[in-house]
C-alpha positions as CSV (number, residue, x, y, z in Angstrom):
1,M,-68.6,198.4,-262.8
2,A,-66.0,195.2,-260.9
3,G,-67.1,193.6,-264.7
4,M,-64.8,196.3,-266.6
5,D,-61.6,195.7,-265.1
6,P,-58.7,195.9,-267.6
7,Q,-56.6,193.1,-265.7
8,P,-55.8,189.8,-267.3
9,T,-57.8,186.5,-266.8
10,P,-56.7,183.1,-266.7
11,G,-56.0,181.5,-270.0
12,P,-58.9,179.6,-271.6
13,D,-59.5,176.3,-270.5
14,R,-58.3,173.6,-273.3
15,G,-58.4,170.6,-273.8
16,A,-55.7,167.4,-273.6
17,R,-54.6,168.6,-277.4
18,G,-54.1,172.0,-276.7
19,G,-57.1,173.1,-278.8
20,P,-59.1,176.5,-278.4
21,P,-61.8,176.7,-275.7
22,C,-65.1,175.2,-276.5
23,G,-67.5,177.8,-278.0
24,P,-66.8,182.1,-278.1
25,H,-66.7,182.0,-274.4
26,G,-66.0,178.4,-273.3
27,R,-69.1,176.1,-273.6
28,G,-71.0,176.5,-270.5
29,G,-68.5,179.2,-269.1
30,P,-69.0,182.3,-267.6
31,P,-70.1,185.5,-270.2
32,R,-67.3,188.2,-270.5
33,A,-69.2,190.3,-268.4
34,W,-68.6,188.3,-265.1
35,R,-64.8,187.1,-266.2
36,W,-63.6,189.6,-263.4
37,A,-64.7,187.0,-260.7
38,E,-62.0,184.2,-262.1
39,R,-59.3,186.3,-261.9
40,E,-56.7,185.3,-259.0
41,P,-54.9,187.1,-256.9
42,G,-51.5,188.6,-258.3
43,G,-52.7,190.0,-261.6
44,A,-52.6,193.9,-262.7
45,L,-54.7,196.2,-260.4
46,P,-58.3,197.2,-261.4
47,W,-57.3,200.8,-262.2
48,L,-60.5,201.6,-264.5
49,S,-63.3,200.4,-262.5
50,T,-61.8,201.7,-259.0
51,V,-61.2,205.3,-261.0
52,L,-64.8,205.0,-262.4
53,L,-66.1,204.0,-259.1
54,A,-64.5,206.8,-256.9
55,A,-65.9,209.4,-259.4
56,F,-69.1,208.1,-259.0
57,V,-69.1,207.8,-255.3
58,L,-67.7,211.5,-255.2
59,I,-70.3,212.9,-257.4
60,G,-73.1,211.1,-256.3
61,S,-72.1,212.0,-252.5
62,G,-71.8,215.7,-253.4
63,F,-75.8,215.6,-254.6
64,A,-76.8,213.6,-251.9
65,A,-75.7,216.1,-249.1
66,R,-77.3,218.8,-251.0
67,N,-80.7,216.8,-250.7
68,Q,-80.0,216.0,-246.8
69,P,-79.6,219.8,-245.3
70,D,-79.9,218.0,-242.0
71,R,-76.6,215.9,-242.7
72,E,-73.2,217.6,-242.3
73,A,-72.0,219.0,-245.5
74,L,-69.4,217.2,-247.5
75,D,-66.0,218.7,-246.6
76,A,-62.4,217.4,-247.0
77,L,-62.6,214.9,-244.1
78,G,-65.5,213.2,-246.0
79,R,-64.0,213.4,-249.2
80,V,-60.7,212.0,-247.9
81,L,-63.2,209.0,-246.4
82,L,-64.9,208.2,-249.8
83,L,-61.3,208.3,-251.9
84,T,-59.6,206.4,-249.2
85,G,-62.6,203.5,-249.3
86,S,-62.6,203.5,-253.1
87,A,-58.8,203.5,-253.1
88,L,-58.5,200.2,-251.0
89,L,-60.7,198.4,-253.4
90,L,-57.4,198.4,-255.4
91,W,-56.4,195.5,-253.7
92,R,-59.7,193.9,-253.9
93,H,-58.4,190.8,-255.6
94,R,-55.2,190.4,-253.7
95,R,-56.2,191.0,-250.5
96,P,-60.0,191.0,-250.2
97,V,-60.3,190.0,-246.4
98,P,-58.6,193.4,-245.3
99,V,-60.4,195.3,-248.1
100,V,-64.0,194.5,-247.2
101,F,-63.3,195.0,-243.3
102,G,-61.3,198.1,-244.4
103,V,-64.1,199.7,-246.3
104,A,-66.5,198.8,-243.8
105,A,-64.7,200.7,-241.3
106,L,-64.2,203.5,-243.4
107,T,-68.0,203.5,-244.4
108,L,-68.8,203.4,-240.8
109,A,-66.6,206.6,-240.0
110,Y,-68.2,208.2,-242.8
111,F,-71.6,207.5,-241.2
112,A,-70.7,208.5,-237.5
113,A,-69.1,211.7,-238.6
114,G,-72.8,212.9,-239.9
115,Y,-72.4,212.8,-243.9
116,A,-75.3,212.5,-245.9
117,Y,-76.4,208.5,-246.9
118,G,-75.5,208.0,-250.6
119,P,-73.4,205.8,-253.0
120,V,-70.8,205.2,-250.4
121,F,-72.6,202.0,-249.9
122,L,-71.5,200.5,-253.7
123,T,-68.0,200.3,-251.8
124,V,-69.1,198.5,-249.2
125,A,-70.9,196.0,-252.2
126,V,-68.3,195.8,-254.1
127,A,-65.8,195.0,-251.5
128,C,-68.1,192.2,-250.1
129,Y,-68.9,190.9,-253.4
130,A,-65.2,190.3,-254.1
131,A,-64.6,188.7,-250.8
132,I,-67.3,186.2,-251.3
133,V,-66.3,185.3,-254.8
134,H,-62.6,185.0,-253.8
135,G,-63.9,182.1,-251.2
136,H,-63.7,184.5,-247.9
137,R,-67.5,184.5,-247.0
138,R,-67.3,184.4,-243.4
139,A,-65.3,187.7,-243.4
140,A,-67.7,189.1,-245.9
141,W,-70.4,188.4,-243.7
142,W,-68.9,189.4,-240.4
143,A,-67.6,193.2,-242.2
144,L,-71.3,193.6,-243.2
145,G,-72.7,192.4,-239.9
146,L,-70.1,194.6,-237.9
147,L,-71.0,197.7,-240.3
148,W,-74.8,197.4,-239.7
149,A,-73.9,196.7,-235.8
150,G,-72.4,200.1,-236.3
151,H,-74.8,201.9,-237.9
152,L,-77.4,201.2,-235.4
153,L,-75.2,201.9,-232.3
154,V,-74.8,205.7,-234.3
155,S,-78.2,205.8,-235.2
156,H,-79.9,205.3,-232.2
157,W,-77.4,205.6,-229.1
158,L,-74.5,207.4,-229.8
159,Y,-76.1,210.2,-231.9
160,R,-75.7,212.2,-228.9
161,H,-71.6,212.6,-229.2
162,L,-71.7,212.4,-232.5
163,P,-71.9,215.5,-235.2
164,P,-74.5,217.1,-236.6
165,A,-75.3,219.1,-233.6
166,G,-78.6,218.7,-232.3
167,D,-79.5,215.4,-234.5
168,G,-81.9,213.0,-232.8
169,P,-82.6,209.4,-233.2
170,G,-82.9,207.6,-236.5
171,P,-86.1,206.1,-237.3
172,W,-86.0,202.3,-236.8
173,G,-88.2,202.1,-240.2
174,Q,-84.9,203.3,-241.9
175,E,-83.1,199.8,-240.7
176,I,-85.5,197.9,-243.2
177,P,-83.8,199.0,-246.2
178,V,-80.6,198.9,-244.7
179,A,-81.2,195.2,-243.7
180,A,-82.8,194.6,-247.5
181,F,-79.5,196.0,-248.8
182,V,-77.0,193.6,-246.6
183,V,-79.5,190.7,-247.8
184,A,-79.3,191.7,-251.5
185,V,-75.4,192.2,-251.5
186,L,-75.0,189.0,-249.9
187,A,-77.6,186.9,-251.8
188,A,-76.0,188.3,-255.2
189,S,-72.4,187.6,-254.4
190,E,-73.4,184.0,-253.1
191,L,-75.2,183.3,-256.3
192,V,-71.8,184.5,-258.3
193,R,-69.9,182.6,-256.1
194,V,-72.3,179.4,-256.6
195,R,-72.1,179.7,-260.6
196,R,-68.4,180.3,-260.4
197,E,-68.0,177.1,-258.8
198,Q,-70.3,175.5,-261.3
199,W,-67.8,177.1,-264.2
200,A,-65.0,175.5,-262.6
201,Q,-66.6,172.4,-262.2
202,Q,-68.1,172.4,-265.8
203,R,-64.6,173.1,-267.2
204,A,-62.8,170.6,-264.7
205,E,-65.0,168.1,-266.2
206,R,-64.8,169.1,-269.8
207,A,-61.0,168.8,-269.5
208,A,-61.3,165.3,-268.2
209,A,-63.6,164.3,-270.8
210,E,-61.4,165.8,-273.2
211,S,-58.3,163.9,-271.5
212,R,-60.2,160.5,-271.7
213,R,-61.1,160.8,-275.2
214,A,-57.8,161.7,-276.1
215,D,-56.2,158.8,-274.3
216,E,-58.9,156.5,-275.7
217,E,-57.9,157.8,-279.2
218,R,-54.1,157.1,-278.3
219,L,-55.1,153.3,-277.4
220,R,-57.0,153.0,-280.2
221,I,-54.6,154.0,-282.6
222,A,-51.7,152.1,-281.0
223,R,-53.9,148.8,-281.2
224,E,-54.5,149.5,-285.1
225,L,-51.0,149.8,-285.7
226,H,-49.8,147.1,-283.2
227,D,-52.3,144.8,-285.4
228,V,-51.7,146.0,-288.7
229,L,-47.8,146.1,-288.4
230,A,-47.3,143.2,-286.3
231,H,-49.4,140.9,-288.9
232,S,-47.9,142.4,-292.0
233,I,-44.2,142.2,-290.9
234,S,-44.8,138.5,-289.5
235,V,-45.7,137.6,-293.2
236,I,-42.9,139.7,-294.5
237,N,-40.5,138.3,-292.4
238,V,-41.7,134.7,-293.2
239,Q,-41.5,135.1,-296.8
240,A,-38.2,137.0,-296.6
241,G,-36.8,134.0,-295.0
242,V,-38.1,131.8,-297.6
243,G,-36.9,134.1,-300.5
244,L,-33.4,134.0,-299.0
245,A,-33.3,130.3,-299.0
246,L,-34.5,129.7,-302.5
247,L,-32.9,132.6,-304.2
248,D,-30.3,130.6,-305.7
249,S,-32.1,126.8,-306.0
250,D,-35.8,128.0,-306.7
251,P,-35.9,131.6,-308.3
252,E,-39.6,131.3,-309.1
253,Q,-40.4,130.4,-305.6
254,A,-38.5,133.0,-304.5
255,R,-40.0,135.8,-306.9
256,T,-43.4,134.1,-305.7
257,A,-42.1,135.5,-302.1
258,L,-41.2,138.5,-303.2
259,T,-44.5,139.3,-304.7
260,T,-46.2,138.1,-301.3
261,I,-43.8,140.9,-299.5
262,K,-44.6,143.4,-301.8
263,A,-48.5,142.8,-301.4
264,A,-48.5,142.5,-297.4
265,S,-46.2,145.7,-297.2
266,K,-48.7,147.6,-299.8
267,E,-51.6,146.8,-297.6
268,A,-49.6,147.6,-294.5
269,L,-48.9,151.0,-295.8
270,G,-52.5,151.4,-297.0
271,E,-53.8,150.6,-293.5
272,V,-51.3,152.7,-291.7
273,R,-51.9,155.7,-293.9
274,Q,-56.0,155.3,-293.4
275,V,-54.9,155.6,-289.1
276,L,-52.5,158.1,-289.5
277,A,-55.2,160.3,-291.3
278,T,-57.3,160.8,-288.5
279,L,-54.7,162.3,-286.7
280,R,-54.2,164.9,-289.7
281,T,-58.0,165.6,-289.9
282,P,-59.6,164.5,-286.7
283,G,-63.3,164.1,-287.0
284,D,-63.3,163.4,-290.7
285,A,-64.8,160.2,-292.1
286,P,-61.9,157.8,-293.1
287,R,-61.8,157.5,-297.1
288,A,-61.6,153.8,-297.0
289,P,-63.8,151.3,-295.2
290,A,-62.6,149.6,-292.0
291,P,-62.0,146.1,-292.5
292,G,-64.3,143.1,-291.1
293,L,-65.0,139.8,-291.4
294,D,-65.9,139.6,-294.9
295,R,-62.2,140.3,-295.5
296,L,-61.5,136.8,-293.6
297,P,-60.2,135.2,-297.1
298,E,-57.5,137.8,-297.4
299,L,-56.3,136.7,-293.9
300,V,-56.6,133.1,-294.8
301,A,-54.9,133.9,-298.4
302,Q,-51.7,135.5,-296.6
303,A,-51.7,132.7,-294.0
304,A,-51.1,130.3,-296.6
305,S,-48.5,132.4,-298.0
306,T,-46.3,131.7,-294.9
307,G,-47.2,128.1,-295.0
308,L,-50.0,127.9,-292.7
309,T,-53.3,126.4,-293.6
310,V,-56.2,128.2,-292.1
311,E,-59.8,126.4,-292.1
312,T,-63.0,128.3,-291.3
313,A,-66.2,127.5,-290.3
314,T,-69.6,129.7,-289.9
315,E,-72.1,128.4,-286.9
316,G,-75.6,130.0,-286.7
317,D,-77.3,132.4,-289.4
318,P,-75.0,135.0,-290.3
319,V,-76.3,138.6,-289.2
320,P,-74.7,142.1,-290.5
321,L,-72.5,143.6,-287.5
322,P,-71.8,146.9,-286.7
323,P,-68.8,148.5,-287.9
324,G,-67.0,148.8,-284.4
325,T,-68.0,144.9,-283.6
326,D,-66.7,143.9,-287.4
327,L,-63.5,145.6,-286.8
328,A,-62.8,144.1,-283.5
329,A,-63.6,140.9,-284.7
330,F,-61.3,141.2,-287.6
331,R,-58.5,142.5,-285.7
332,I,-59.0,139.5,-283.2
333,V,-58.9,137.0,-285.6
334,Q,-56.2,139.0,-287.4
335,E,-53.9,138.9,-284.2
336,A,-54.5,135.2,-283.4
337,L,-53.4,133.8,-287.0
338,T,-50.3,136.4,-286.5
339,N,-49.6,134.7,-283.1
340,V,-50.0,131.4,-284.8
341,V,-47.7,132.1,-287.5
342,R,-45.1,133.9,-284.8
343,H,-45.4,131.3,-281.7
344,S,-46.9,128.0,-282.6
345,G,-45.2,124.9,-284.5
346,S,-48.2,124.2,-286.2
347,R,-49.0,124.5,-289.5
348,T,-53.0,124.5,-289.4
349,A,-55.4,126.5,-287.6
350,R,-59.1,126.5,-287.6
351,V,-61.2,129.6,-287.6
352,V,-64.8,129.1,-286.3
353,I,-67.3,132.0,-286.4
354,G,-70.2,131.5,-284.4
355,H,-73.7,133.7,-284.6
356,T,-76.3,133.5,-282.0
357,P,-79.4,135.9,-281.1
358,G,-77.1,139.2,-279.5
359,T,-73.9,137.4,-279.7
360,L,-70.8,136.9,-281.9
361,E,-68.5,134.2,-280.8
362,L,-65.0,133.9,-282.5
363,R,-62.7,130.5,-281.8
364,I,-59.1,130.5,-283.4
365,D,-57.5,127.0,-282.7
366,D,-54.1,125.5,-283.2
367,E,-52.4,122.4,-282.7
368,G,-49.2,123.6,-281.0
369,P,-46.6,123.0,-279.5
370,A,-45.5,126.8,-278.7
371,T,-41.9,127.9,-280.1
372,G,-39.9,129.8,-278.1
373,G,-41.1,131.4,-274.7
374,D,-44.3,133.4,-275.9
375,A,-47.1,130.8,-275.8
376,G,-50.1,132.3,-277.7
377,G,-48.1,135.5,-278.5
378,S,-46.6,138.4,-276.9
379,G,-48.3,140.3,-274.2
380,N,-48.9,143.4,-276.4
381,G,-51.4,141.3,-279.1
382,L,-53.2,139.8,-276.0
383,A,-53.7,142.8,-274.2
384,G,-54.9,144.5,-277.5
385,M,-57.5,142.0,-278.0
386,R,-58.7,142.0,-274.6
387,E,-59.0,145.7,-274.8
388,R,-60.8,145.8,-278.0
389,A,-63.3,143.3,-276.6
390,A,-63.4,144.9,-273.2
391,A,-64.5,148.4,-275.3
392,L,-67.5,146.5,-276.5
393,G,-68.3,144.9,-273.5
394,G,-67.3,141.6,-274.4
395,T,-64.4,139.0,-273.1
396,I,-61.5,137.1,-274.5
397,E,-60.0,133.7,-273.6
398,A,-56.7,132.9,-274.4
399,G,-54.8,129.6,-272.9
400,T,-53.3,126.3,-273.8
401,R,-56.0,123.4,-274.5
402,P,-56.0,120.5,-272.7
403,D,-54.4,118.5,-275.7
404,G,-51.4,121.0,-275.9
405,G,-52.9,123.1,-278.8
406,F,-53.8,127.0,-278.2
407,R,-57.2,128.5,-278.3
408,V,-58.1,132.1,-278.3
409,R,-62.1,132.5,-277.8
410,A,-63.5,136.0,-278.2
411,V,-67.3,136.7,-277.2
412,L,-68.4,140.4,-278.4
413,P,-72.3,141.3,-277.7
414,V,-74.2,142.4,-280.9
415,R,-76.9,144.9,-280.2
416,P,-80.1,144.7,-283.0
417,E,-80.0,148.4,-282.7
418,E,-76.2,149.0,-283.9
419,T,-77.1,146.7,-286.9
420,S,-80.3,148.6,-288.4
């Protein structure tokens, strides 16, 4: 009956994006009939379940009294004890410890007054259940233990001084079902407590996993936007400077620079739209394929438009690359060439793509020297390259060569099962 409480439940567990809970009841979460056990103290009082339980106990105890003529008839005092014990259950979620001891004491008083055995045990079970699922196991055990001990005293030693008159000692055999009832209540309550803790742990794990996925997605989008914008804006910046310098003296060359700016900005807008589309429709497949090393000639052409000559070479036998590795390799080369354009005085660069069994190696070299204070690029670009490589289980080395140039070397694992 406790499952029928109309009091509010805590809000459903939501992921880091504020979406709905997983599944109709939260994937792996408790069914609706068990939700009452999760309600925190301070919610609405469980009036409905308490009234239903009180009515059942009163009516059932009346029938039990008729069938046990050797016990006291159910009078006003007996009904008051039953109603008081049931009424205490209104606070079983807010004050479970006082409630379980109070219900146990009232139940013991009911039996000590000589009234019939009956559904009064249900109030004890519900109070004990509420105490255990709210984390007060020891209080529930003590309350049940004291109730049982008091029942033994009343049935076997104090019966001479208690009603009904002329009552004899109770048979010891009746203690077996009483003990079975106590054990059953404790076992059922402990089972619900364990399940409740498991549900809470599962919810916390799902929330943590959702938060990690959201963080990883934000990091991925930040890397993509940085790589796209840094490269394209670097090209646009260089070409804009060329166009401004030649606008009067060489209009045709200035026109060429403006054409390059238009193409670079169009490509950047397209890639930014592709990245942002994943935010509007999460889970959908991208409408355009992700860039890969097959677009290396485009990078070379864009670099050439800024005055940078790029030589490319391939070592080993090329193999199909997994999409994630292909994209990471493209972005690493793109960022490295962008850093050459922005931060190196060299007008030449060399890109070497090495294929060995299970490994893809990328080497991007320029002759230097570095211009300004950022040799090899700003921290964000290098950090993004390292994050991409680390996400695939690879490594990035970036630094000044002994001869004064700068080298970026990336080693990415290529797993055969991912390319098949």
